[in-house]
Structure formats: structure tokens, C-alpha cells
C-alpha positions in Angstrom: 75.1 -107.2 225.8 78.1 -109.5 225.3 80.1 -109.0 222.2 80.9 -111.9 220.0 83.1 -112.0 217.0 82.8 -114.8 214.4 85.9 -116.0 212.7 86.3 -119.3 210.8 89.1 -121.5 209.9 89.8 -121.1 206.2 90.0 -124.8 205.5 87.7 -126.6 208.0 85.3 -123.7 208.4 85.2 -124.1 212.1 83.2 -121.5 214.1 85.3 -120.0 217.0 82.7 -117.4 218.1 82.2 -119.7 221.1 84.9 -122.2 222.0 85.7 -124.4 225.0 88.6 -123.8 227.4 90.3 -126.9 226.1 90.2 -125.5 222.6 91.6 -122.1 223.6 95.3 -122.7 223.3 95.1 -124.4 219.9 92.9 -121.6 218.5 95.3 -118.8 219.8 98.3 -120.4 218.1 97.0 -119.8 214.6 97.2 -116.1 213.8 95.1 -116.5 210.6 92.3 -118.0 212.6 92.5 -115.6 215.6 93.4 -112.3 213.9 89.8 -111.1 213.6 89.5 -111.2 217.4 92.4 -109.1 218.2 91.7 -105.5 219.3 93.7 -102.6 220.5 93.3 -101.0 223.9 94.9 -98.0 225.6 96.9 -98.4 228.8 99.3 -96.0 230.8 103.0 -96.6 230.7 103.0 -96.5 234.5 100.0 -98.7 235.2 100.9 -101.0 238.1 98.0 -103.4 238.1 99.0 -105.0 234.8 102.5 -105.9 233.7 103.2 -104.6 230.3 106.9 -105.5 230.3 106.2 -108.9 228.7 103.7 -107.8 225.9 104.0 -106.1 222.6 103.1 -102.4 222.8 103.2 -99.4 220.7 103.8 -96.0 222.3 101.2 -93.4 221.4 103.3 -90.5 220.3 103.0 -87.3 222.4 101.3 -89.0 225.3 102.1 -91.3 228.3 99.9 -94.0 226.8 100.6 -97.4 225.2 98.5 -99.3 222.6 98.3 -102.9 223.8 96.5 -105.9 222.3 93.8 -108.2 223.5 92.3 -111.3 222.1 88.5 -111.1 222.6 86.8 -114.5 222.7 83.5 -116.0 224.0 84.4 -119.1 225.9 81.7 -121.7 226.8 80.9 -121.8 230.5 83.2 -118.8 231.1 81.7 -116.0 229.0 83.5 -113.1 227.3 87.2 -113.5 227.8 89.9 -110.9 227.3 93.4 -112.2 226.9 96.4 -109.8 226.8 98.7 -110.6 223.9 102.2 -111.5 225.3 105.6 -111.4 223.5 105.7 -115.2 223.3 102.4 -115.2 221.5 103.5 -112.6 219.0 106.8 -114.6 218.5 104.7 -117.7 217.8 102.6 -115.8 215.2 105.9 -114.6 213.6 104.6 -111.1 212.8 106.0 -107.6 213.3 104.6 -105.0 215.8 103.3 -102.6 213.0 101.4 -105.5 211.4 99.8 -106.5 214.6 98.9 -102.9 215.4 97.4 -102.4 211.9 95.3 -105.6 212.2 94.1 -104.8 215.7 93.3 -101.2 214.9 91.3 -102.2 211.8 89.4 -104.8 213.8 88.6 -102.3 216.6 87.5 -99.6 214.1 85.2 -101.9 212.1 83.7 -103.8 215.1 83.4 -100.8 217.5 83.1 -97.6 215.4 83.8 -94.2 217.0 80.9 -92.5 218.7 80.6 -88.9 220.1 78.0 -87.4 222.3 77.9 -84.1 224.3 78.0 -84.3 228.0 74.7 -82.6 228.2 73.0 -85.1 225.9 74.6 -88.0 227.8 73.1 -86.7 231.1 69.7 -86.0 229.5 69.3 -88.8 227.1 72.0 -91.5 227.6 74.4 -93.1 225.2 71.7 -93.8 222.6 72.1 -90.2 221.4 75.7 -90.7 220.4 76.6 -90.2 216.8 79.5 -90.7 214.4 82.1 -87.9 214.8 81.2 -86.4 211.4 77.5 -86.2 212.3 77.8 -84.1 215.4 77.3 -80.3 215.3 79.9 -79.1 217.8 79.4 -76.0 219.9 82.1 -73.9 221.7 82.0 -74.3 225.4 80.5 -77.8 225.4 82.2 -80.9 226.5 82.0 -84.0 224.2 82.5 -87.7 225.1 84.5 -89.7 222.5 84.3 -93.5 222.8 83.2 -96.3 220.6 80.2 -98.6 220.3 81.8 -101.2 222.5 81.2 -101.6 226.3 84.9 -101.2 227.3 88.1 -99.8 225.9 86.4 -96.9 224.1 89.3 -94.5 224.8 91.1 -96.3 221.9 88.8 -94.3 219.5 91.3 -91.5 219.8 93.7 -93.7 217.8 91.2 -94.1 214.9 92.7 -92.3 211.9 90.8 -89.0 211.1 88.6 -89.0 214.2 90.3 -86.2 216.1 90.9 -84.2 212.9 87.2 -84.5 212.1 86.2 -83.2 215.4 88.7 -80.4 215.3 87.7 -79.3 211.8 84.0 -79.4 212.5 84.5 -77.4 215.7 87.0 -75.0 214.0 89.4 -75.3 216.9 92.2 -77.2 218.4 91.2 -79.7 221.1 91.9 -80.5 224.7 91.6 -84.3 225.3 90.9 -85.4 228.9 91.5 -89.2 229.3 88.6 -89.7 231.8 88.9 -93.5 231.8 90.0 -96.5 229.6 86.4 -96.4 228.2 86.2 -92.9 226.9 87.9 -89.5 226.6 86.5 -86.0 227.0 87.0 -83.6 224.1 86.9 -79.8 224.7 87.4 -77.1 222.1 90.3 -74.7 222.8 88.2 -71.6 222.7 90.3 -69.6 225.1 88.1 -70.4 228.1 89.5 -73.8 229.0 93.0 -74.4 230.3 95.0 -77.5 230.9 95.7 -76.9 234.6 92.0 -76.7 235.4 91.1 -79.6 233.3 93.9 -81.7 234.9 92.7 -80.8 238.4 89.2 -82.0 237.4 90.7 -85.2 235.9 92.8 -86.0 238.9 90.0 -85.3 241.3 87.8 -87.9 239.3 90.7 -90.4 239.2 91.1 -90.3 242.9 87.5 -90.6 243.9 85.2 -91.6 241.1 86.9 -93.8 238.5 87.6 -97.4 239.5 91.4 -97.9 239.8 91.7 -100.3 236.9 89.8 -98.0 234.7 92.1 -94.9 235.3 94.0 -94.1 232.1 96.1 -91.0 232.9 96.5 -87.9 235.1 97.8 -86.0 232.0 95.7 -83.8 229.7 96.5 -83.9 225.9 96.3 -81.3 223.2 95.4 -81.9 219.5 96.6 -79.3 217.0 94.5 -79.5 213.8 97.1 -77.7 211.7 99.9 -80.0 212.6 97.5 -83.0 212.9 99.2 -84.3 216.0 98.6 -84.8 219.7 100.9 -83.7 222.5 100.8 -83.6 226.3 99.4 -80.3 227.6 100.5 -80.9 231.2 103.8 -81.9 232.7 105.0 -84.3 235.4 106.1 -81.3 237.5 102.7 -79.7 237.2 101.0 -83.0 238.0 103.1 -83.2 241.3 102.1 -79.7 242.2 98.4 -80.6 241.6 98.8 -83.6 243.7 100.3 -81.6 246.6 97.5 -79.1 246.4 94.8 -81.8 246.4 96.6 -83.5 249.4 96.6 -80.2 251.3 92.9 -79.7 250.6 92.2 -83.2 251.9 94.2 -82.5 255.1 92.2 -79.3 255.7 88.9 -81.0 255.1 89.7 -84.1 257.2 92.1 -83.0 260.0 
């Protein structure tokens, strides 16, 4: 189902839930009109298929990720459009990065709330079994999928304040976070059985053969400490290179 957001001009009361291409530039110029349509998405710092040099971005502390911003509009005769916010657009709006981030994050949280489902339930029943993070009964040894109620960009749910802490407290453990795609992340309790290297190998294998290139988020695995309430990278660039070499060697043996 295509997602539509209704925002109206304060004075004229104009509906921009569906606009024409000719109206697009004028609508985007006015931050007060368009601000309800701005959402936050996660991207990798090293992503090569999209240039993040000329756009406002906020580094996600402890990771190799960036929070970037998109304007989501339904354009007549085109459909759902996603427009990356560029520096020139932000300058035109005359706002600071933190203000843009707060606006976009608030929109994303309200319009696409965080949802969690166990991997087993996803396989058996599908996404309709997903729940709010605080509603889930977490079990050690199970893998959970964290996303949001939108169709794309659900990995941004890990940015929602309190979400990772809720999962950690309700599972009584720290968490490994595996960025399986831009649409979702896997959350696994640190019960002493999982380890970052094995999780990274699984992630890299999926990124190489299963996840569409433009949906790959990262080859790194993250760790959430519930006492410190912060996320960090559980793997290293050096370890990633070693994993890559090992995977390349296996491929050469399998396909001489």
C-alpha cells in the first residue's frame, strides 16, 4: 500500500498529499509546508550508489551509519516519490541540522512506529504478527526483527529513543544488532552463545548473495549496552577484511 502524508498550508489550507510535478519545486521551498513529509533513513558512510557528500547527515554514534533525510510525497502520475534532502535545500529552509533531525525523527516515529517480531513468527505467520517493542515477550536464543510499520527504511527504528533500551530491559541482556538491510535489523540477546564474528559472517554472506545491493546497510555488527545505554561497533574493519578473505577462499574452492 502506498504511503501518503497529508500536510496543509497554514494559510491557504492547500492539500499536498498529492501534488503535480509542476507544483513540486514550490512546495519543497517552504519548510513549514513540507516539514511533515520529511523522514529519517539510515545509510552507510561508504555507500557508493548514492552521493551523501552534498546532503545534510548526522553520524550515528558508535556505528558506520549516517542518518539522512528524505521528503516523501505522492506525486500525481508519478506515484510515491522519495527526494533526498540536499544541502542547498536545507540552506533554503534556513534551519540547523539538529532541528532537521528532530523534525524528521519525530515524523518517522509517529507515522511509522517501531515493530518487533521473532524470526520464527515471521517465517510461520508473516509480519502481521509484529508488535510494539514493549509488547513482545523476549526469549533467550531467539532472533528478533526490528523495523517499523512502513514498507521501506525500517532500520531507522533503531534510532527511535528508548526502543533498544526497552528490548534490552525486557530481555534482561545486552544486544547484538545485525543490520540485515535498510529495511530492518536483527536483534539478538547476548546470552553468551552468540558472538560478533559468527554474526558478521552470516551478515556478509547475506549481503553478498541475498540482499539487493541498494538495500545493503553495513557489514558491521553492533552492540547495545543496556547499562551504558549506548551502541558501539562489535566488529572491526580488520576483522571484516579477514572475513572477506575467508569467504573469497571458500568461493574459490567451491568454484575452481
